[in-house]
N, C-alpha and C positions, 0 to 999 in steps of 0.2 A: 598533407596538402589536399585542397579541395578545388575542383574545377567549377567555375561559374558558367553555366550553359548559356546565359544571356550576354554577359560581358565578355566571355571568351578569354578570361585570364585565370591563372592558378593562384590561389590565396590560401593562407594559413587559417585554420579553424573556421568558425562560423561567425560571420559579421553581419552581412546584409540579409541573408536568407539561407535556409537549410537546403536539403535536397529538394528541388522543385517537384520531382516525381512523387516525393513523400507528402508534400504539403499542398499538392494541387487541389485535392478534393476539399480539404478543410479550408483553404484559402478562398476557394470559389464559393463555398457555402457561407463563409463569413461575410464576403463581399455582398452576396445576395441579401443576406439578413440586414446589412447596413443599408442597402438601397430601399428595401421594404420598410424599415424602421423610419428613415428620413421621409419617405413618401407618406406614411401614416401620420407622422408629426406635422408635416405640411398641411395635410387634409384636415387634421383635427384643429390646428390653428385657424385655418380658413373657415371651418364650420363654426368656430367659436367667435372670432373677431371680425371677419368680413361683413356679416349682416349688421353688426354694430356700427361699423364704418359707413355702410350704405345708409343707415338711419341718420347718423351724424351729417352725412352729405345732404340729405333731404332737409334736415333742420337748418343747415347752413344756407342752402339755396333760398329758403323762405325769408331768412333775414337779410340776404344780399341779393336783391332782385337784379342788380346790374353786374353781377360778377360773372366770371368765365365758367359757364355751366360745363363745358366739355372737359376742361382741365380738372375741375372738381369731380366730375364723373369718373376720371381716371384713378382716383385715390383707392377704391377697393381693389382694382386690378394691380396697381403697384404694390399694395400691401400683400396680395397673394403671391406676386413675383418674389418678394422678399422672403416669404415663408417657404417657397419651394427652392430657393437657392441651395440649401443643404442637400436637397434631393439631386439637383443637377451636379453638385460636387461629388456626391456619392456615385453617381452614374460614371462620371469621368474617372473616378478612382477605380471603379470595378473593371473598366475596360482598359486601364493603363498597364503598362508592363511592370515587371518586378522592380526595376530600378526606380521608376517614377513613383510606384507605391511607397517604396522605402523612403524616398526623399520627401514625399508628402507627409509621412508619418513623422519624420524628423522635424519638419516645419510645424506641424501641429503641436507637437511636444514643446518646441520652442515658443510657439504662440501661447500655449497654456501657461508657461513660465513668465514670459515677458509681458504679454498683454494682460494676463491675469494679475501680475504684480503691480503694473501701472494702475489698473483699476482699483485694486485693494488700497494702494498708497493714496490715490485720489480720494477715495471714499473716507479713509481714516482722517485725512486732513480736513476735508470738508465737513465731516461729522463732528470732529472735535470743535469746530467753530460754530456749529448750529445745534449742538446737543441741547444747550440750555433753552433755546427757543422752541425746539421741537417737543420738549417736555412740558411746555406751558399748557398744552391741551389736556393733561392729566394722564396720559398713557404715552410714554416715550416710544415703545415699540410700534404702536399703531401710527403715531405721527411720523416716525422715521420711515415706515413702509409707504405711507401715503405720499410723502414728499419725494423719495428717491425712486419709487416706481413710476411716478409721473415724469420725472426728470431723466429717466433712463435712456430714452432716445437721444437726448442731447449729449449725455455723458459718453455713451458708447461711440457715437460718431465723432465726438471731439477728439478722443484718444485713439481711435482706430488706426489712423495713418501712422502714428508713432509706434503703436504696438506692432504693426506689420513691419516697420522699419527695423526695429531692434530684434524682432523674431527672425527676419531674413539675415541680419548680421550674425546672429547667434547660430542659426542653422548653417550658414555658409562656412563660418569658422569651424564649426564642429565636423562637418563632412570633409573639410580640407584637412583637418588635423588627423582624422582617421584614415587618410589616404584613399578614400573611396573614389574621389574625383580622379585621382591619378590612375586607378585601376580602370575606370570607365573610359578615360581618354585613351588608354593603351588598347582598348578594344575597338577603336576606330570611331567612336561617338564624338560628336562636336560638343564643345562646352555649352553652346546654346540648347542643344537637345537635352543635355543632362539637367540643366537648370530650368527647363521648361515648366515643370510642376510649380516652381515658385512664381513664375510669371502668371500661370493660370490662377494660383491663389490670390495674387495681387489683383487680377481681373475680377474674380468673384467678390473680393473685398470692395472694389470700386463699385460694383453693381449693388452690393448691400448698402454701401454709403449713399449711393445715388437714390435708392428707394427710401431710405430714412430721411434723407435731405430733401426729398420731394415735398414733404409737408410736416411730418411729425417731429423731427429734431428742431427746426427753427421755432415751431409753436411751443414745444416744451420749454425751450430757453426763454421764450417771450412771456410764458405764464409762470415763471419761476417764483416771482413774488407772491403771486396769488396762491400757489401751492403752499408756500410757506405759511401764509395767513391761515389757510384752512387746516393745515397740520397743527397750528397753534390753537385751533378752536374758535378762530375769528372769522369774520366775513372776508372772503378773498376778494381783493381789489386788483383788477387788471392793470389799472393805472391811475394816476392822479393828474388833475388839470389837463384834461383832454380838449383839443380844439379840432373842430370839424366844420368845413364849409360845404353846404349843400347847394350846388350851383343851380340846379333846376328850380329850387324854391327861393333862391337868394337869401339863405339863412345861415348864420354863423352860430354854431353851438360851442359853449364852453362848459365843461363838466368837471366839477371839483373831485368827485369820487365815483369811479366806474366799477361796480361790483362784478365779480366773475359770474354770478348766478342771475345776471339780468334777464336771461331767458326763462327764468323760473319765478318771476315776479318780485325779485328784489329791486327796489327802486334806485335810480341814479340820484346822487346827492349834490346839492349846490349847482343847480343848472341855470345857465344864462343863455337866452336865445335872442340874437339881434337880427331883425329882418331889414332888408335894404330894398329901396325902389329900383326901377329899371335903370335910372341914371347913377346909381350907386349911393344915393343919399340915404340917410337913416330914416326908416319907416316906423319901427316900433322896437321896444326892448322888453323882454319878459325875464323876470327873476322868479325862481321857484326853489323851495327847500328840497323837494323831491319830485321826481318825474318817473312815471311808469309806463311802459309800452304794452298795450293790450293787443295781442295778435289776433284774437277773435274778430274784432271789427277794425283792426289796424288803426288804432287811435292812441293819442298821448293823453295821459292824465297828470296834471300838475297840481301840487299841493303847496299851500301857503304862497301864493302868487302875488307879485308886484308887477303891474303892467303899465307901461307908458307908451303913448302914441306921439309920434313927432311929425310935425308939419313944417315945411320950409318956411323960414323967417318967422316962426311962431314958437312960443314957449311949449314945452312938452305937457300933454295932457295925461294926468294920472287916472287910470281906470281901475274900478273895483270889480274884478271878475268873480264868478261863483267858485266855491271851493268843494270839490276839485274842479279845476278849470280844464275842459276837454277840448282837444283839437282833433277833428277827424280828417281835415284836409292836408295835413302834413304827412307826407308819404315816406320820409326818411325813417330808417329803423336804427335801434341801438347797435346792431351788428355793423352797420355802415359807419357809425360814429366811432366805434372802438377800432375798427380797422384803420381808419385814417390816423388815429393816434399812436398805433403801434409802430415801433421801429421797423424799418424795411428789412433789417437783418433778422427779424423775428417773424417774418411772413414766409409761408411756403410758396412754391412755384404757382400754384393755382391762384392764390391771393395776389401775388405780384403781377401775374398775367392779367387779372381783373382790374388792377389799378392802372396798368398800362393802357388798357382798352378803354377805360372810363373817359368820358368827355370832360375835360377840364377847361374852364373859362378863365379862371383866375391866373394872373401871370405869376404870382408867387407859388402856385402849385404846379405850373408848367415846368418850373425849374427842377422839380423832382423826377422828370422823365428819365434823365440820365442815371439817377440813382436807382430807379426801379429797373431799368434795362440792364445796368451793370450787375446788379444782384441777381437777376434772372439768369444771365449767362454764367454767373459765378456758381449758381446752384448746379449747373451742369459740368463745370470745369473742376470744381473742388473735389468731387469724389475720385477723379483720375489721379489725384496725388498719391493714393494707395498704390497704384501701378507704377507711377513715376519713382516712388521711393524704392520700389523693387528694382527698377531698371538701373539705378546707379548704386545701389547698395550691393547687388550681386557681384559685379566686377570688382568693386573695391574691397570687398570682404573675402573673396576667394583667394587662395594662394596654393601653389604647388611646390614651393620650396620647403625646406625643413622647419621654418619658423614663420609665423605670421608677421605682416608688416603693420605695426600699430599705427603708423602715420596715415595709411589709407583708411583704416577704420575710423580714426578721428576725423578725417576729411569727410567721411560719410555723414557724420553728425553736423559738421560745419555746413555742408551743402544743404542738408534738411533745414537748418536754421536760416540760411540764405533764401531758400525757396519761400519760407514763411514771410520774410521781410520783403522780398521782391513782390509777392502777392499783395501784401498790405499797401505797398507803394502804388502798384498798378491799379488796385481798387480805388484808392484815393483820387488818382487821376481820372479814372473812368467816371466816378460819381460827381466829380466837379466839372465834367464836360471837356476836359483837356485831352482826352483820349477816347477813342472808339469804345463803347461798352464791351463789344465782342472781343476786341484786342486786348483790353484790360483784363478780362477774365481768363482768356486762353493763352496770352503771351508767356506767363511764368511756367505753366506746365509744358508748353511746347518747347521752350528753351531747355528746361531741365531733363525733359524726355529725350531731346537730341543729344545732350550731354551724356546721358546714360547710355544711348546707343553707341556713341562714339567710344566711350570707355569699354563697352563690351566687345566691340570690333577689335580694339587693341589687345584686349585680354585674350580673345580667341586666336589672334595672330601670334601670340607668345611674346609680343614685345612688351617692354616696360610701359606702364601707363604714363610715366614721365620720370626723368632721371632722379628727381628728388626722393621718389618713394620706391624706386626700383621695381622689380617684377611682381 
């Protein structure tokens, strides 16, 4: 028999930890090395990527003069926060007790198996459908790396809540089956204190999700088609048939093909610009095969132009402009045009904030205000699903009897599915203006977090969650 100095119970063999006096020095040095390693990794990533992000922010602000400069200025700091999350987690692990460190290791092992398996299955399914197209560029390996490295933020955040859900279920069942939970409960610890490391991991996962969802994950999903085009060796197109209304100049833009590399001199193709008078009547219409924005003098250069002037109660007058036709008085930029055409679900929080603050005079654009506001709040609420999944997965997956209750674990998956469905319905109501944007984004997570708290309270009291599923 062996006596556990922290739990205060006698146990057979070596299960959670060996003699604490024997392992104290080694364990402490190992934790110190872990803290130093994660700190160095965070510093290295910041040194490598944060300056690039700052340069991208400066380029973005030149193209979007009316955007939210403060929110875009936060992007490098949010990126640095994401890089240092492992360091903060290592610090918490280093100062935690033996039982908390053991449960954290169990969860990380489960995370490696469950989340790693989900990512691998997703990659194999997606790659099998895209392999032929990725090989069109002449090098399948290069094309695959180019495509999936750019799409990684979207894939990681898409599957992270479900990875945490299955990892918590796997970990809770495993520690329950090994009777470690019973031993800890007999020492006088509460169930909430024993499971606290899982809640901390869920909180760190939510912070990581929040950081990625701030800008990079939505943008990666929005540029998915352009990434595929470039991986195939073609010109990447952000979108086709873009429509943009510039209220200050009363000009309506319609672009057939919008290239990804518009900021590197690649022209827009199939451009039509309709100018309106103050009373809303048609003033002129310009057709061009190509249009290029020259940032040096902030001018538009149109090639193969057809220009017509329209006067009230008169036939249109066809004008023969020079080739290229240069407009220096048009202040809108390609970046503003492409942002208006992107789906709001593919915009980060800084871009959504800029769209919400922009002056919109057209009635058909004012209707988008609810959509922008709902998505902005949703960017804040969505990451909390990582913690919400932990809140109802822990009490439903734990058991202290001789066998697990399969019904409660099945119910965990059912609740996760209902959270996704409830969120989709609430978002639809919020975007349509039938529900407050803040309420539409926050109501699902508040309801299911409350349910998780209620389940944990009943589990801690020793009562059955409900008669159907027993204890």
